C-alpha positions as CSV (number, residue, x, y, z in Angstrom):
1,X,3.6,-145.8,-57.1
2,X,6.6,-143.6,-57.8
3,X,6.4,-140.0,-56.7
4,X,5.9,-137.3,-59.2
5,X,9.1,-135.5,-59.9
6,X,9.6,-132.0,-61.3
7,X,10.8,-131.7,-64.8
8,X,14.5,-131.0,-65.3
9,X,13.8,-127.5,-66.5
10,X,12.6,-126.7,-63.0
11,X,16.1,-127.5,-61.6
12,X,18.5,-126.6,-64.4
13,X,17.5,-123.8,-66.7
14,X,19.2,-122.2,-69.7
15,X,17.8,-118.8,-68.8
16,X,17.1,-118.2,-65.1
17,X,15.0,-115.1,-66.0
18,X,12.0,-117.3,-66.9
19,X,12.7,-120.4,-64.8
20,X,10.5,-119.6,-61.8
21,X,8.0,-116.9,-60.9
22,X,10.3,-115.8,-58.1
23,X,13.6,-116.9,-59.7
24,X,14.3,-113.6,-61.4
25,X,17.3,-112.4,-59.6
26,X,19.0,-109.0,-59.6
27,X,20.2,-106.9,-56.8
28,X,19.2,-103.3,-56.9
29,X,22.0,-101.3,-55.4
30,X,20.9,-97.8,-56.6
31,X,17.8,-96.9,-54.6
32,X,18.3,-95.2,-51.3
33,X,16.0,-96.3,-48.6
34,X,14.0,-93.7,-46.7
35,X,11.7,-96.0,-44.8
36,X,13.5,-99.3,-44.7
37,X,11.3,-102.4,-45.0
38,X,11.2,-105.5,-47.1
39,X,8.8,-103.9,-49.7
40,X,11.4,-101.3,-50.6
41,X,13.3,-103.8,-52.9
42,X,12.0,-104.8,-56.3
43,X,13.0,-107.9,-58.1
44,X,14.9,-107.5,-61.4
45,X,16.8,-109.8,-63.7
46,X,20.1,-111.1,-62.4
47,X,23.2,-109.3,-63.7
48,X,25.4,-112.0,-62.4
49,X,22.9,-114.8,-62.6
50,X,23.8,-117.5,-65.0
51,X,22.1,-120.8,-65.7
52,X,23.3,-123.6,-63.7
53,X,24.0,-126.0,-66.5
54,X,22.3,-127.4,-69.5
55,X,20.2,-130.5,-69.2
56,X,22.0,-133.1,-71.2
57,X,20.4,-136.3,-70.1
58,X,17.9,-137.8,-72.6
59,X,16.2,-141.2,-72.9
60,X,17.9,-144.0,-74.7
61,X,15.4,-143.7,-77.5
62,X,16.6,-140.2,-78.3
63,X,20.3,-140.9,-78.2
64,X,20.5,-141.4,-82.0
65,X,22.3,-144.6,-82.0
66,X,23.3,-145.8,-85.5
67,X,21.7,-149.0,-86.7
68,X,25.2,-150.3,-87.5
69,X,26.5,-149.6,-84.0
70,X,28.4,-152.2,-82.3
71,X,26.2,-154.6,-80.3
72,X,28.5,-154.7,-77.3
73,X,28.3,-150.9,-77.0
74,X,24.5,-151.0,-77.2
75,X,24.3,-153.6,-74.6
76,X,26.7,-151.5,-72.4
77,X,24.4,-148.5,-72.7
78,X,21.3,-150.6,-72.0
79,X,22.8,-152.0,-68.8
80,X,23.6,-148.5,-67.7
81,X,19.9,-147.8,-67.5
82,X,18.8,-150.8,-65.5
83,X,16.5,-150.3,-62.5
84,X,17.6,-149.5,-59.0
85,X,16.0,-152.7,-57.8
86,X,18.1,-155.0,-60.0
87,X,21.2,-153.0,-59.1
88,X,20.6,-153.2,-55.4
89,X,19.8,-156.9,-55.4
90,X,23.0,-157.8,-57.2
91,X,24.7,-158.3,-53.9
92,X,23.8,-159.1,-50.4
93,X,24.2,-155.7,-48.8
94,X,23.9,-157.1,-45.3
95,X,27.4,-158.6,-45.8
96,X,28.9,-155.2,-46.6
97,X,30.2,-153.3,-43.6
98,X,29.6,-149.5,-43.2
99,X,33.3,-148.9,-43.5
100,X,33.6,-150.8,-46.8
101,X,30.5,-149.0,-48.1
102,X,32.0,-145.6,-47.2
103,X,35.2,-146.5,-49.1
104,X,33.1,-147.5,-52.2
105,X,31.2,-144.2,-52.0
106,X,34.5,-142.3,-51.8
107,X,35.8,-144.1,-54.8
108,X,32.7,-143.3,-56.8
109,X,33.0,-139.6,-55.8
110,X,36.6,-139.5,-56.9
111,X,35.7,-141.1,-60.2
112,X,32.9,-138.7,-60.9
113,X,35.1,-135.7,-59.9
114,X,37.8,-136.7,-62.3
115,X,35.5,-137.2,-65.3
116,X,34.7,-134.6,-67.9
117,X,31.5,-132.6,-67.0
118,X,30.2,-133.1,-70.6
119,X,30.5,-136.9,-70.5
120,X,27.7,-138.8,-72.3
121,X,24.5,-139.6,-70.4
122,X,25.0,-143.4,-70.7
123,X,28.5,-143.2,-69.2
124,X,27.4,-141.0,-66.3
125,X,24.4,-143.3,-65.6
126,X,26.6,-146.4,-65.8
127,X,28.9,-144.9,-63.2
128,X,26.0,-144.0,-60.9
129,X,24.6,-147.6,-61.3
130,X,27.8,-149.1,-60.0
131,X,26.9,-152.4,-58.4
132,X,29.4,-151.7,-55.6
133,X,27.4,-148.8,-54.2
134,X,24.0,-149.2,-52.6
135,X,21.5,-146.5,-53.6
136,X,20.1,-145.0,-50.5
137,X,19.6,-141.6,-48.9
138,X,22.8,-142.0,-46.9
139,X,24.9,-143.0,-50.0
140,X,23.6,-140.0,-52.0
141,X,24.1,-137.7,-49.1
142,X,27.7,-138.8,-48.6
143,X,28.4,-138.6,-52.4
144,X,27.2,-135.0,-52.5
145,X,29.2,-134.2,-49.4
146,X,32.4,-135.6,-50.8
147,X,31.9,-133.9,-54.2
148,X,31.4,-130.7,-52.2
149,X,34.7,-131.1,-50.5
150,X,36.3,-131.4,-53.9
151,X,34.7,-128.1,-54.8
152,X,32.9,-129.7,-57.7
153,X,29.5,-128.0,-57.3
154,X,28.6,-128.6,-61.0
155,X,28.9,-132.3,-60.5
156,X,26.7,-132.1,-57.4
157,X,24.0,-130.5,-59.5
158,X,24.4,-133.1,-62.1
159,X,23.8,-135.8,-59.5
160,X,20.7,-134.0,-58.3
161,X,19.4,-133.7,-61.8
162,X,20.0,-137.4,-62.4
163,X,18.1,-138.3,-59.2
164,X,15.2,-136.2,-60.3
165,X,15.0,-138.0,-63.6
166,X,14.7,-141.4,-61.9
167,X,11.3,-141.8,-60.3
168,X,12.1,-145.3,-59.1
169,X,14.7,-143.9,-56.6
170,X,12.7,-144.0,-53.4
171,X,13.9,-141.2,-51.1
172,X,12.6,-140.9,-47.6
173,X,14.9,-138.0,-46.6
174,X,15.3,-136.1,-49.9
175,X,15.1,-132.9,-48.0
176,X,18.4,-133.6,-46.3
177,X,20.1,-134.4,-49.7
178,X,18.9,-131.1,-51.2
179,X,19.9,-129.2,-48.1
180,X,23.4,-130.7,-48.4
181,X,23.5,-129.6,-52.0
182,X,22.5,-126.1,-50.9
183,X,25.4,-126.1,-48.4
184,X,27.8,-127.1,-51.2
185,X,26.5,-124.2,-53.4
186,X,26.9,-121.8,-50.5
187,X,30.6,-122.9,-50.0
188,X,31.1,-122.3,-53.7
189,X,29.4,-118.9,-53.6
190,X,26.7,-119.8,-56.1
191,X,23.6,-117.9,-54.9
192,X,21.6,-118.1,-58.2
193,X,21.9,-121.8,-58.5
194,X,21.1,-122.2,-54.8
195,X,18.0,-120.1,-55.2
196,X,16.8,-122.2,-58.1
197,X,17.3,-125.4,-56.1
198,X,15.4,-123.9,-53.2
199,X,12.4,-123.1,-55.4
200,X,12.4,-126.8,-56.5
201,X,12.4,-127.9,-52.9
202,X,9.2,-125.9,-52.3
203,X,7.3,-127.9,-54.9
204,X,7.2,-131.2,-53.1
205,X,6.4,-132.3,-49.6
206,X,9.3,-134.7,-49.2
207,X,11.7,-131.9,-50.2
208,X,9.9,-128.9,-48.6
209,X,12.5,-126.8,-46.7
210,X,12.8,-127.2,-42.9
211,X,14.5,-124.7,-40.6
212,X,18.0,-126.0,-41.5
213,X,17.3,-125.5,-45.3
214,X,15.9,-122.0,-44.6
215,X,19.0,-121.1,-42.6
216,X,21.3,-122.4,-45.4
217,X,19.6,-120.5,-48.2
218,X,19.3,-117.4,-46.0
219,X,23.1,-117.4,-45.3
220,X,23.9,-117.8,-49.0
221,X,21.6,-114.9,-50.0
222,X,22.8,-112.7,-47.2
223,X,26.5,-113.2,-48.1
224,X,25.7,-112.4,-51.7
225,X,23.7,-109.3,-50.8
226,X,20.4,-110.5,-52.4
227,X,18.2,-108.5,-50.1
228,X,14.9,-108.8,-52.0
229,X,15.2,-112.6,-52.4
230,X,16.1,-113.0,-48.8
231,X,12.9,-111.2,-47.7
232,X,11.0,-113.6,-50.1
233,X,12.5,-116.5,-48.2
234,X,11.3,-115.0,-44.9
235,X,7.8,-114.5,-46.3
236,X,7.8,-118.2,-47.5
237,X,8.6,-119.4,-44.0
238,X,5.6,-117.6,-42.6
239,X,3.3,-118.5,-45.5
240,X,1.5,-121.8,-46.4
241,X,2.7,-123.8,-49.4
242,X,1.5,-122.8,-52.9
243,X,-2.1,-123.5,-53.9
244,X,-1.0,-126.3,-56.3
245,X,0.9,-128.0,-53.6
246,X,-0.4,-131.6,-53.1
247,X,-1.0,-132.9,-49.6
248,X,-3.3,-135.6,-48.2
249,X,-6.9,-134.8,-47.3
250,X,-6.3,-135.5,-43.6
251,X,-2.7,-134.3,-43.6
252,X,-2.1,-132.0,-40.6
253,X,1.4,-131.1,-41.7
254,X,2.2,-127.5,-40.9
255,X,5.3,-126.1,-42.6
256,X,5.0,-122.6,-41.1
257,X,8.1,-121.4,-39.3
258,X,9.4,-118.2,-37.8
259,X,12.9,-116.9,-38.7
260,X,15.5,-117.2,-35.9
261,X,18.6,-115.3,-35.1
262,X,20.7,-117.0,-37.7
263,X,18.3,-115.9,-40.5
264,X,18.2,-112.4,-39.1
265,X,22.0,-112.4,-39.0
266,X,21.9,-113.3,-42.7
267,X,19.8,-110.1,-43.2
268,X,22.5,-108.1,-41.5
269,X,25.1,-109.6,-43.8
270,X,23.1,-108.5,-46.8
271,X,22.7,-105.0,-45.2
272,X,26.5,-104.8,-44.9
273,X,26.9,-105.7,-48.5
274,X,24.3,-103.2,-49.6
275,X,25.3,-100.5,-47.1
276,X,21.7,-100.3,-45.9
277,X,22.2,-99.2,-42.3
278,X,18.5,-98.7,-41.7
279,X,18.1,-102.5,-42.1
280,X,20.0,-103.1,-38.9
281,X,17.4,-101.3,-36.9
282,X,14.6,-103.3,-38.6
283,X,16.4,-106.5,-37.6
284,X,16.7,-105.4,-34.0
285,X,13.0,-104.5,-34.0
286,X,12.0,-107.9,-35.3
287,X,14.1,-109.6,-32.6
288,X,12.5,-107.5,-29.9
289,X,9.0,-108.4,-31.2
290,X,9.8,-112.1,-31.0
291,X,11.2,-111.7,-27.5
292,X,14.8,-112.6,-28.6
293,X,17.8,-110.9,-27.0
294,X,20.4,-110.0,-29.6
295,X,23.7,-111.9,-29.0
296,X,27.2,-110.4,-29.2
297,X,27.4,-111.8,-32.7
298,X,24.3,-110.1,-33.8
299,X,25.5,-106.8,-32.3
300,X,28.9,-107.4,-34.1
301,X,27.1,-107.7,-37.4
302,X,25.1,-104.6,-36.6
303,X,28.4,-102.8,-36.0
304,X,29.7,-104.1,-39.2
305,X,26.7,-102.7,-41.1
306,X,27.3,-99.3,-39.5
307,X,31.0,-99.5,-40.4
308,X,30.4,-100.3,-44.0
309,X,27.8,-97.5,-44.2
310,X,30.3,-95.0,-42.7
311,X,28.3,-94.5,-39.5
312,X,31.3,-94.6,-37.2
313,X,29.6,-93.0,-34.2
314,X,26.9,-95.7,-34.2
315,X,29.7,-98.3,-34.2
316,X,30.9,-96.9,-30.9
317,X,27.4,-96.6,-29.6
318,X,26.5,-100.3,-30.3
319,X,29.9,-101.4,-28.8
320,X,29.0,-99.6,-25.5
321,X,25.6,-101.3,-25.6
322,X,27.2,-104.7,-26.0
323,X,29.4,-104.0,-23.0
324,X,26.4,-103.2,-20.9
325,X,24.3,-106.2,-21.9
326,X,26.9,-109.0,-22.4
327,X,30.6,-109.7,-22.9
328,X,32.0,-108.4,-26.3
329,X,33.5,-111.1,-28.5
330,X,36.3,-111.0,-31.1
331,X,33.9,-109.8,-33.9
332,X,32.9,-106.8,-31.8
333,X,36.5,-105.9,-31.2
334,X,37.5,-106.4,-34.8
335,X,34.9,-104.0,-36.1
336,X,35.9,-101.5,-33.5
337,X,39.6,-101.8,-34.4
338,X,38.7,-101.2,-38.1
339,X,36.6,-98.2,-37.2
340,X,39.4,-96.7,-35.2
341,X,41.8,-97.4,-38.1
342,X,39.4,-95.6,-40.5
343,X,39.3,-92.7,-38.0
344,X,43.2,-92.5,-37.9
345,X,43.1,-93.5,-34.2
346,X,45.8,-96.2,-34.3
347,X,46.9,-95.8,-30.6
348,X,43.3,-96.2,-29.5
349,X,43.0,-99.4,-31.6
350,X,46.1,-100.9,-29.9
351,X,44.7,-100.0,-26.5
352,X,41.3,-101.7,-27.4
353,X,43.1,-104.9,-28.2
354,X,45.1,-104.8,-25.0
355,X,42.0,-104.2,-23.0
356,X,40.4,-107.2,-24.7
357,X,43.4,-109.4,-23.8
358,X,43.2,-108.2,-20.1
359,X,39.6,-109.4,-20.0
360,X,40.7,-112.8,-21.1
361,X,38.9,-112.7,-24.4
362,X,40.6,-114.8,-27.1
363,X,41.0,-112.7,-30.3
364,X,40.5,-114.1,-33.7
365,X,43.1,-114.3,-36.5
366,X,41.2,-111.6,-38.5
367,X,41.3,-109.2,-35.5
368,X,45.1,-109.5,-35.1
369,X,45.5,-109.4,-38.9
370,X,43.5,-106.1,-39.2
371,X,45.5,-104.6,-36.3
372,X,48.8,-105.6,-37.9
373,X,47.7,-104.0,-41.2
374,X,46.6,-100.9,-39.3
375,X,50.1,-100.6,-37.8
376,X,51.7,-101.1,-41.2
377,X,49.7,-98.3,-42.6
378,X,51.3,-95.8,-40.2
379,X,54.8,-97.2,-40.5
380,X,54.9,-99.2,-37.3
381,X,56.3,-102.2,-39.1
382,X,58.0,-104.0,-36.2
383,X,54.8,-103.8,-34.0
384,X,52.9,-105.3,-36.9
385,X,55.3,-108.2,-37.2
386,X,54.9,-108.8,-33.5
387,X,51.2,-109.6,-34.1
388,X,52.1,-112.5,-36.3
389,X,52.9,-114.7,-33.3
390,X,49.3,-114.1,-32.0
391,X,47.9,-114.9,-35.5
392,X,49.8,-118.2,-35.7
393,X,48.1,-119.4,-32.5
394,X,44.6,-119.0,-33.8
395,X,44.9,-118.9,-37.6
396,X,44.1,-121.7,-40.1
397,X,45.1,-119.9,-43.2
398,X,48.7,-120.2,-44.6
399,X,51.2,-117.8,-43.1
400,X,52.1,-116.5,-46.5
401,X,48.7,-114.9,-46.8
402,X,49.3,-112.9,-43.6
403,X,52.6,-111.6,-44.7
404,X,51.3,-110.7,-48.2
405,X,48.5,-108.7,-46.6
406,X,50.9,-106.7,-44.4
407,X,53.1,-106.0,-47.5
408,X,50.1,-104.7,-49.4
409,X,49.1,-102.5,-46.5
410,X,52.5,-100.9,-46.6
411,X,52.4,-100.4,-50.3
412,X,48.9,-98.9,-50.2
413,X,50.3,-95.9,-48.3
414,X,53.3,-95.7,-50.6
415,X,55.8,-97.1,-48.1
416,X,57.7,-99.5,-50.3
417,X,60.7,-99.6,-47.9
418,X,58.6,-101.2,-45.1
419,X,57.0,-103.5,-47.7
420,X,60.5,-104.7,-48.8
421,X,61.5,-105.1,-45.1
422,X,58.5,-107.4,-44.4
423,X,59.2,-109.2,-47.6
424,X,62.7,-110.0,-46.4
425,X,61.5,-111.0,-43.0
426,X,58.9,-113.2,-44.5
427,X,61.6,-115.4,-46.1
428,X,62.8,-116.4,-42.7
429,X,59.5,-118.0,-41.8
430,X,57.8,-119.1,-45.1
431,X,58.4,-119.0,-48.8
432,X,56.7,-116.2,-50.8
433,X,54.2,-117.4,-53.3
434,X,53.6,-116.0,-56.8
435,X,51.1,-113.4,-55.6
436,X,53.6,-112.0,-53.1
437,X,56.4,-111.8,-55.7
438,X,54.2,-110.1,-58.3
439,X,53.1,-107.5,-55.7
440,X,56.7,-106.8,-54.8
441,X,57.9,-106.8,-58.4
442,X,55.3,-104.2,-59.4
443,X,56.1,-102.1,-56.3
444,X,59.8,-102.1,-57.1
445,X,59.2,-101.0,-60.7
446,X,56.8,-98.3,-59.8
447,X,59.2,-96.8,-57.2
448,X,62.3,-96.8,-59.5
449,X,64.0,-99.7,-57.7
450,X,64.8,-101.4,-61.0
451,X,67.8,-103.5,-59.7
452,X,65.7,-105.0,-56.9
453,X,63.0,-105.8,-59.4
454,X,65.5,-107.4,-61.8
455,X,67.0,-109.5,-59.0
456,X,63.5,-110.7,-57.9
457,X,62.5,-111.5,-61.5
458,X,65.8,-113.4,-62.1
459,X,65.2,-115.5,-58.9
460,X,61.7,-116.4,-60.2
461,X,63.3,-117.5,-63.5
462,X,65.9,-119.6,-61.7
463,X,63.1,-121.3,-59.7
464,X,61.2,-122.2,-62.8
465,X,64.3,-123.5,-64.5
466,X,65.1,-125.7,-61.5
467,X,61.6,-127.2,-61.4
468,X,62.8,-130.7,-62.6
469,X,65.5,-131.1,-60.0
470,X,63.5,-129.8,-57.0
471,X,61.3,-132.2,-55.1
472,X,59.3,-129.7,-53.1
473,X,57.3,-127.8,-55.8
474,X,55.5,-125.8,-53.2
475,X,58.5,-123.6,-52.6
476,X,58.9,-122.8,-56.3
477,X,57.7,-119.5,-57.7
478,X,57.1,-119.8,-61.4
479,X,56.6,-116.5,-63.3
480,X,53.2,-116.2,-65.0
481,X,51.8,-114.0,-67.7
482,X,51.3,-111.1,-65.3
483,X,54.9,-111.3,-64.2
484,X,56.3,-111.0,-67.7
485,X,53.9,-108.3,-68.8
486,X,54.8,-106.2,-65.7
487,X,58.5,-106.4,-66.6
488,X,57.8,-105.7,-70.2
489,X,55.8,-102.6,-69.4
490,X,58.5,-101.2,-67.2
491,X,61.3,-102.0,-69.6
492,X,59.4,-100.5,-72.5
493,X,58.8,-97.3,-70.6
494,X,62.5,-97.0,-69.8
495,X,63.4,-98.1,-73.4
496,X,65.9,-100.7,-72.0
497,X,65.7,-102.7,-75.2
498,X,68.4,-105.3,-74.4
499,X,66.6,-106.3,-71.2
500,X,63.3,-106.1,-73.0
501,X,64.5,-108.6,-75.6
502,X,65.6,-111.0,-72.9
503,X,62.4,-110.9,-71.0
504,X,60.2,-111.1,-74.2
505,X,62.2,-114.1,-75.4
506,X,61.8,-115.9,-72.1
507,X,58.0,-115.2,-72.1
508,X,57.6,-116.8,-75.5
509,X,59.9,-119.7,-74.6
510,X,57.8,-120.5,-71.5
511,X,54.6,-120.9,-73.5
512,X,53.0,-117.4,-73.1
513,X,51.7,-116.0,-76.4
514,X,52.1,-112.7,-78.2
515,X,49.2,-110.4,-77.4
516,X,48.6,-107.8,-80.1
517,X,46.7,-105.4,-77.9
518,X,49.6,-105.4,-75.3
519,X,52.8,-106.2,-77.2
520,X,52.3,-104.8,-80.8
521,X,53.2,-101.3,-80.0
522,X,56.3,-102.5,-78.0
523,X,57.6,-104.7,-80.8
524,X,57.2,-102.0,-83.4
525,X,58.9,-99.4,-81.2
526,X,61.8,-101.8,-80.5
527,X,62.2,-102.4,-84.3
528,X,62.4,-98.7,-85.0
529,X,65.0,-98.5,-82.2
530,X,67.2,-101.0,-84.0
531,X,66.0,-104.3,-82.5
532,X,64.6,-105.8,-85.6
533,X,65.4,-109.3,-84.4
534,X,62.4,-108.9,-82.0
535,X,60.1,-108.7,-85.1
536,X,61.6,-111.9,-86.5
537,X,61.2,-113.7,-83.2
538,X,57.5,-112.6,-83.1
539,X,57.0,-113.6,-86.7
540,X,58.4,-117.1,-86.1
541,X,56.3,-117.5,-83.0
542,X,53.1,-116.6,-84.8
543,X,53.8,-118.8,-87.8
544,X,54.6,-121.8,-85.6
545,X,51.3,-121.2,-83.7
546,X,49.3,-121.1,-87.0
547,X,48.3,-117.5,-86.2
548,X,48.0,-114.7,-88.8
549,X,50.4,-111.9,-88.0
550,X,48.7,-108.5,-87.5
551,X,48.8,-106.1,-90.5
552,X,51.3,-103.8,-88.8
553,X,53.7,-106.7,-88.3
554,X,53.4,-107.7,-91.9
555,X,54.0,-104.2,-93.2
556,X,57.0,-103.6,-90.9
557,X,58.6,-106.8,-91.9
558,X,57.9,-106.1,-95.5
559,X,59.7,-102.7,-95.3
560,X,62.6,-104.3,-93.3
561,X,63.2,-106.8,-96.1
562,X,63.1,-104.0,-98.7
563,X,65.8,-102.2,-96.8
564,X,68.2,-105.0,-97.3
565,X,67.0,-105.7,-100.9
566,X,65.6,-109.2,-99.9
567,X,62.7,-109.0,-102.4
568,X,62.0,-112.7,-102.2
569,X,61.3,-112.6,-98.4
570,X,59.3,-109.4,-98.7
571,X,57.1,-110.8,-101.4
572,X,56.7,-114.1,-99.5
573,X,55.4,-112.4,-96.3
574,X,52.8,-110.3,-98.1
575,X,51.7,-113.1,-100.4
576,X,51.0,-115.6,-97.7
577,X,49.7,-113.6,-94.7
578,X,47.8,-110.6,-96.2
579,X,44.2,-111.6,-95.5
580,X,42.6,-108.2,-94.7
581,X,42.0,-106.5,-98.1
582,X,41.1,-103.2,-96.5
583,X,44.4,-103.1,-94.5
584,X,46.3,-103.9,-97.7
585,X,44.5,-101.7,-100.2
586,X,46.3,-99.5,-102.7
587,X,46.0,-96.5,-100.5
588,X,47.3,-98.3,-97.5
589,X,50.4,-99.4,-99.4
590,X,51.0,-95.9,-100.7
591,X,50.7,-94.5,-97.2
592,X,53.3,-97.1,-96.0
593,X,55.8,-96.1,-98.7
594,X,55.3,-92.4,-98.1
595,X,55.8,-92.8,-94.3
596,X,59.0,-94.9,-94.8
597,X,60.4,-93.1,-97.8
598,X,63.6,-92.3,-95.9
599,X,64.2,-96.0,-95.3
600,X,64.0,-97.0,-99.0
601,X,66.8,-96.5,-101.5
602,X,66.4,-95.1,-104.9
603,X,65.2,-97.6,-107.4
604,X,64.1,-100.1,-104.7
605,X,60.4,-99.9,-105.7
606,X,61.3,-100.2,-109.4
607,X,63.1,-103.5,-108.7
608,X,60.1,-104.5,-106.5
609,X,57.7,-103.9,-109.4
610,X,59.9,-106.0,-111.7
611,X,59.9,-108.9,-109.2
612,X,56.2,-108.7,-108.6
613,X,55.5,-108.7,-112.4
614,X,57.5,-111.9,-112.7
615,X,55.6,-113.5,-109.9
616,X,52.2,-112.4,-111.2
617,X,53.0,-113.6,-114.7
618,X,53.7,-117.1,-113.5
619,X,50.6,-117.3,-111.2
620,X,47.4,-119.2,-112.2
621,X,45.1,-116.6,-110.6
622,X,45.5,-112.9,-110.2
623,X,46.6,-111.7,-106.7
624,X,44.8,-108.5,-105.6
625,X,47.4,-107.7,-103.0
626,X,50.3,-107.8,-105.5
627,X,48.3,-105.7,-107.9
628,X,47.7,-103.1,-105.1
629,X,51.4,-103.1,-104.3
630,X,52.4,-102.6,-108.0
631,X,49.9,-99.7,-108.4
632,X,51.0,-98.0,-105.2
633,X,54.7,-98.3,-106.2
634,X,54.0,-96.7,-109.6
635,X,52.0,-93.9,-107.9
636,X,54.8,-93.4,-105.3
637,X,57.4,-93.2,-108.1
638,X,55.3,-90.7,-110.0
639,X,54.8,-88.5,-107.0
640,X,58.5,-88.8,-106.0
641,X,59.6,-87.9,-109.6
642,X,57.3,-84.9,-109.7
643,X,58.7,-83.6,-106.5
644,X,62.3,-84.1,-107.7
645,X,61.5,-82.2,-111.0
646,X,59.8,-79.4,-109.1
647,X,62.8,-79.1,-106.8
648,X,65.3,-79.0,-109.7
649,X,63.2,-76.3,-111.4
650,X,63.1,-74.2,-108.3
651,X,66.9,-74.5,-108.0
652,X,67.4,-73.5,-111.6
653,X,65.2,-70.4,-111.1
654,X,67.1,-69.4,-108.1
655,X,70.5,-69.8,-109.9
656,X,69.2,-67.6,-112.8
657,X,67.9,-65.0,-110.6
């Protein structure tokens, strides 16, 4: 007998608000706690909760195959849904070594990772039924682990859904598979999906969470700051399964568990995210009731809660408590250094780290990194650079990240000179990446160091132009959309139109599009400053991309063509690209002529009327836009003639008088 599996809607839901009784997720960050306890938080709908993914696997009968479909394709789809038994018996698995099986699993994972997420059901099922991979708990566990290393959490959930839909897959350790999937979701920072999967685990005995699963979901929720849901998990640990849970009559299975230090540390993580400093005392009280002595890590998290809540005096108090009960670790010292930095006690922060090193305690990369940023914030740039040697001994992150953080620390206090100095020193040890260059580019422009910004931007352009001849692409810094827009904003503010034209042309040439919200005002201002070629460049770019030019671009180009008596081009641009009737109404055209009357020669609109009448007479259907232009031209001429007559009459009266 196959086990009864939950429906797909229990795992993957379109709307997580009504998926589970306890799956409604929203973090309430507004209420201030007076008496801090788990009942203070109330569940709401998730503001950042999105459904995992749509369920797109249906039976073969509902696939809607055409009666005239190719027989070979139908047979391929049918073989994709063959049973596990026939698949596993296709080969003698005893002759396959563990190493060879591992290689096959990795090949399957790479194939699944490279496929489109919306692949047809029969194709996905065919790949999963690969005769080269034996279906077992181990193979499914390894498949999920490898997909998790690729960062493809969506594919992991797709594999879980597929396993749920196949009752003939006999799993003896399904709990481990689901726990591994929870770990993947935690690495990907997907708390909502992890909570949905956790609720599914609680509906079957073979999947029911053990301590490892509870730890995993607790850490995920704690890092996300989901306080109420984290307390629900703790309650579930201490409570029996739901009433509708099926167990044997003589089953003595007892799933009740007590939270351990790891789970309470997850609560402290949530308290830090929510700045609920009262929660730290609740955790310490719970540990005391269970007879557990808080470790240095627990005290470090308590200190972090106090630091995030602005309770700096309590940070120092808990650090002294750690010193009395145990040996402080790198986390304790890191929080203390950040607290002293926040209190503007930089010298004390340096002495604290020196005292730690005298005790023989190995500092973490984050500790030395925070100390270096602290020194940069007060202008002690060389001392900060000296910390990089210590960071390199214990760090796993790229060195460019460290230098970028130090540069940002200098810029945050307005010290662009020190930031530029670190930027130059950085080039001796590692190549700046795009983020670093964009940060420096913006800093140069904001501090009126235009020549430095121009040189940096030109170097980035040279790198991207040399991409075909360079073998090591990792050292290349290719400007992105943010880079071009940063330069354009600065050049527009300074009205450096020649440089603006060069940067704008490079942006379009490298595949970045015209953005009306950002670039329209710039282009129109450049045109009125005598750079009409920018409008033509933009016009060609939009036409080639099959995009309708904005009404302002159409009208400006229309007036520019009238200025040089190019009536054919003027009529062509309004006859093809005027789609918004409101923007091109009779009143809108009249307002345009009145605003640009100084740019139009006498008789221009009269000749325009004659040209439009010729075009209208030869057309099969009336053109509303042309009719509006003709009417507005006549009205403009009438108003203009009236004003001229009135002026002449006033002059005559003055002469007579």
